[in-house]
FILUMLO-712777 format. One record per residue (C-alpha): residue number from 1; z negated, x negated, y. Coordinates in steps of 0.02 Angstrom, whole numbers, plus 50000, padded with zeros to 5 digits. Example, Ala and Ser with C-alpha at 12.3 -4.5 7.8 and 13.67 -1.06 7.14 Angstrom:
// residues 2
- seq / z / x / y
- 1 / 49610 / 49385 / 49775
- 2 / 49643 / 49316 / 49947
This chain:
// residues 233
- seq / z / x / y
- 1 / 52107 / 45702 / 52123
- 2 / 51976 / 45711 / 52259
- 3 / 51986 / 45762 / 52443
- 4 / 51898 / 45706 / 52602
- 5 / 51893 / 45797 / 52768
- 6 / 51842 / 45726 / 52936
- 7 / 51863 / 45717 / 53123
- 8 / 51863 / 45573 / 53248
- 9 / 51853 / 45585 / 53438
- 10 / 51901 / 45453 / 53564
- 11 / 51890 / 45497 / 53748
- 12 / 51977 / 45665 / 53774
- 13 / 52077 / 45651 / 53612
- 14 / 52027 / 45710 / 53440
- 15 / 52102 / 45682 / 53267
- 16 / 52061 / 45801 / 53123
- 17 / 52112 / 45745 / 52950
- 18 / 52116 / 45802 / 52769
- 19 / 52159 / 45680 / 52630
- 20 / 52190 / 45705 / 52444
- 21 / 52174 / 45547 / 52337
- 22 / 52238 / 45532 / 52159
- 23 / 52144 / 45401 / 52056
- 24 / 52244 / 45322 / 51916
- 25 / 52186 / 45162 / 51829
- 26 / 52099 / 45005 / 51887
- 27 / 52264 / 44909 / 51885
- 28 / 52383 / 45038 / 51958
- 29 / 52379 / 45093 / 52140
- 30 / 52313 / 45266 / 52174
- 31 / 52411 / 45374 / 52296
- 32 / 52338 / 45486 / 52428
- 33 / 52406 / 45606 / 52559
- 34 / 52329 / 45585 / 52732
- 35 / 52364 / 45741 / 52835
- 36 / 52308 / 45740 / 53016
- 37 / 52326 / 45829 / 53182
- 38 / 52298 / 45750 / 53354
- 39 / 52257 / 45858 / 53505
- 40 / 52191 / 45847 / 53682
- 41 / 52145 / 45997 / 53788
- 42 / 52128 / 45890 / 53946
- 43 / 52293 / 45795 / 53941
- 44 / 52406 / 45897 / 53826
- 45 / 52338 / 46072 / 53855
- 46 / 52325 / 46081 / 53665
- 47 / 52283 / 46232 / 53561
- 48 / 52219 / 46153 / 53400
- 49 / 52232 / 46233 / 53228
- 50 / 52085 / 46345 / 53185
- 51 / 52078 / 46273 / 53009
- 52 / 52148 / 46126 / 52911
- 53 / 52135 / 46161 / 52725
- 54 / 52219 / 46137 / 52557
- 55 / 52331 / 46281 / 52506
- 56 / 52378 / 46212 / 52334
- 57 / 52353 / 46055 / 52231
- 58 / 52394 / 45978 / 52063
- 59 / 52380 / 45803 / 51990
- 60 / 52524 / 45735 / 52094
- 61 / 52550 / 45848 / 52244
- 62 / 52448 / 45930 / 52380
- 63 / 52499 / 46061 / 52508
- 64 / 52399 / 46079 / 52668
- 65 / 52392 / 46233 / 52780
- 66 / 52366 / 46229 / 52969
- 67 / 52298 / 46398 / 53022
- 68 / 52301 / 46482 / 53192
- 69 / 52432 / 46460 / 53328
- 70 / 52432 / 46273 / 53365
- 71 / 52534 / 46211 / 53512
- 72 / 52550 / 46045 / 53603
- 73 / 52481 / 45949 / 53454
- 74 / 52548 / 45809 / 53344
- 75 / 52544 / 45845 / 53157
- 76 / 52582 / 45701 / 53038
- 77 / 52572 / 45647 / 52856
- 78 / 52542 / 45471 / 52789
- 79 / 52550 / 45410 / 52610
- 80 / 52399 / 45304 / 52562
- 81 / 52396 / 45178 / 52421
- 82 / 52242 / 45099 / 52343
- 83 / 52252 / 44933 / 52254
- 84 / 52163 / 44858 / 52103
- 85 / 52046 / 45005 / 52084
- 86 / 51977 / 44989 / 52260
- 87 / 51896 / 45153 / 52310
- 88 / 51949 / 45235 / 52473
- 89 / 51792 / 45279 / 52569
- 90 / 51772 / 45402 / 52713
- 91 / 51733 / 45253 / 52826
- 92 / 51907 / 45184 / 52787
- 93 / 51984 / 45350 / 52839
- 94 / 51883 / 45353 / 53000
- 95 / 51940 / 45176 / 53039
- 96 / 52120 / 45229 / 53010
- 97 / 52095 / 45381 / 53122
- 98 / 52026 / 45271 / 53262
- 99 / 52177 / 45156 / 53246
- 100 / 52295 / 45305 / 53260
- 101 / 52201 / 45374 / 53411
- 102 / 52218 / 45205 / 53498
- 103 / 52405 / 45239 / 53498
- 104 / 52400 / 45420 / 53555
- 105 / 52277 / 45397 / 53698
- 106 / 52415 / 45298 / 53785
- 107 / 52528 / 45452 / 53780
- 108 / 52436 / 45562 / 53903
- 109 / 52600 / 45633 / 53973
- 110 / 52677 / 45675 / 53803
- 111 / 52672 / 45863 / 53837
- 112 / 52668 / 45862 / 54026
- 113 / 52838 / 45821 / 54100
- 114 / 52848 / 45781 / 54285
- 115 / 52830 / 45947 / 54377
- 116 / 52953 / 45892 / 54511
- 117 / 53093 / 45850 / 54387
- 118 / 53213 / 45961 / 54291
- 119 / 53342 / 45877 / 54180
- 120 / 53440 / 46031 / 54128
- 121 / 53624 / 46051 / 54166
- 122 / 53654 / 46140 / 54333
- 123 / 53813 / 46201 / 54415
- 124 / 53844 / 46289 / 54583
- 125 / 53911 / 46466 / 54572
- 126 / 54011 / 46586 / 54680
- 127 / 53983 / 46774 / 54680
- 128 / 54118 / 46904 / 54647
- 129 / 53984 / 47034 / 54683
- 130 / 53814 / 47006 / 54761
- 131 / 53743 / 46852 / 54848
- 132 / 53594 / 46734 / 54856
- 133 / 53489 / 46866 / 54943
- 134 / 53515 / 46991 / 54802
- 135 / 53463 / 46859 / 54676
- 136 / 53305 / 46813 / 54772
- 137 / 53256 / 46996 / 54789
- 138 / 53246 / 47002 / 54599
- 139 / 53133 / 46849 / 54585
- 140 / 52945 / 46889 / 54578
- 141 / 52868 / 46846 / 54748
- 142 / 52736 / 46728 / 54675
- 143 / 52871 / 46612 / 54604
- 144 / 53008 / 46619 / 54736
- 145 / 52955 / 46450 / 54804
- 146 / 52997 / 46371 / 54636
- 147 / 53183 / 46411 / 54638
- 148 / 53341 / 46377 / 54737
- 149 / 53477 / 46511 / 54731
- 150 / 53663 / 46484 / 54707
- 151 / 53659 / 46394 / 54539
- 152 / 53667 / 46418 / 54352
- 153 / 53547 / 46308 / 54254
- 154 / 53541 / 46275 / 54067
- 155 / 53384 / 46211 / 53980
- 156 / 53240 / 46228 / 54103
- 157 / 53075 / 46154 / 54044
- 158 / 52901 / 46227 / 54067
- 159 / 52749 / 46120 / 54109
- 160 / 52704 / 46102 / 53925
- 161 / 52881 / 46055 / 53872
- 162 / 52938 / 46225 / 53808
- 163 / 53122 / 46253 / 53853
- 164 / 53205 / 46408 / 53925
- 165 / 53388 / 46427 / 53884
- 166 / 53462 / 46483 / 54050
- 167 / 53419 / 46523 / 54231
- 168 / 53541 / 46647 / 54306
- 169 / 53584 / 46627 / 54490
- 170 / 53451 / 46495 / 54524
- 171 / 53395 / 46321 / 54478
- 172 / 53214 / 46270 / 54454
- 173 / 53126 / 46155 / 54578
- 174 / 52974 / 46133 / 54465
- 175 / 52928 / 46170 / 54284
- 176 / 52882 / 46355 / 54289
- 177 / 53034 / 46445 / 54217
- 178 / 52958 / 46576 / 54101
- 179 / 52943 / 46709 / 54238
- 180 / 53119 / 46675 / 54303
- 181 / 53237 / 46616 / 54166
- 182 / 53290 / 46691 / 53999
- 183 / 53278 / 46641 / 53817
- 184 / 53122 / 46540 / 53779
- 185 / 52935 / 46529 / 53751
- 186 / 52791 / 46578 / 53863
- 187 / 52709 / 46432 / 53953
- 188 / 52541 / 46469 / 53869
- 189 / 52587 / 46521 / 53693
- 190 / 52406 / 46553 / 53641
- 191 / 52385 / 46672 / 53788
- 192 / 52549 / 46768 / 53787
- 193 / 52600 / 46738 / 53606
- 194 / 52780 / 46785 / 53643
- 195 / 52954 / 46713 / 53631
- 196 / 53103 / 46819 / 53681
- 197 / 53249 / 46840 / 53800
- 198 / 53133 / 46897 / 53940
- 199 / 52975 / 46798 / 53902
- 200 / 52859 / 46803 / 54052
- 201 / 52961 / 46933 / 54147
- 202 / 52817 / 47056 / 54132
- 203 / 52710 / 46934 / 54231
- 204 / 52527 / 46901 / 54200
- 205 / 52393 / 47019 / 54136
- 206 / 52337 / 47052 / 54315
- 207 / 52510 / 47109 / 54371
- 208 / 52565 / 47290 / 54385
- 209 / 52750 / 47315 / 54350
- 210 / 52842 / 47416 / 54482
- 211 / 52992 / 47521 / 54431
- 212 / 53111 / 47451 / 54562
- 213 / 53035 / 47297 / 54645
- 214 / 52971 / 47129 / 54585
- 215 / 52783 / 47109 / 54613
- 216 / 52663 / 46965 / 54583
- 217 / 52733 / 46862 / 54439
- 218 / 52826 / 47012 / 54365
- 219 / 53004 / 47074 / 54376
- 220 / 53036 / 47257 / 54406
- 221 / 53042 / 47375 / 54257
- 222 / 53226 / 47402 / 54297
- 223 / 53259 / 47216 / 54271
- 224 / 53151 / 47205 / 54114
- 225 / 53242 / 47353 / 54036
- 226 / 53415 / 47286 / 54079
- 227 / 53542 / 47199 / 53969
- 228 / 53621 / 47037 / 54026
- 229 / 53805 / 47012 / 53986
- 230 / 53877 / 46838 / 54002
- 231 / 54065 / 46815 / 54009
- 232 / 54143 / 46643 / 53995
- 233 / 54314 / 46566 / 53970
């Protein structure tokens, strides 16, 4: 078994591949695993793997490891077959990569949903205690323009497609829920590296968290340290 590694770029898209080819006889097809990752910083805001390498291999099976913290990438596997002893050259793999990239360069919006659209379930609410003003006072000032109070929203999507489970007391106008809603992933996973109930509630690295008031992109420390109880029937 032999392996070939390569990379092909087309426009603002890149495909990195690693293939492992098992050669049998001149009359039987040889099988190969074609592992590849497609990424685009410009259109998908991709964080590509830092390394694409074999982690284990025997005569019939290969495992490939993608290192780092990849996000907004497409990772795929294809099974290759060679016929009548025909050797698979690196040029064949590059041609295949170019063919695959021709498909993906048409999907520029794959990880960038419309910022003006939210498809999550929303429902108007009434308050037994508190009101819309109380809710808005808890929202960080830099993101207040992105919400409308008086609603409960399930499944709010960030700009890169990461979902947040629930927005309490508000619904999103655009795709920036990580500083407002609960249960999800940070919008820039490679920057924040967090997923939790209160992802993004601490704001950005430039924010200073106040004990009692929301500031910048951050909730107050009182909110961050709170527990949220949800009762339903």
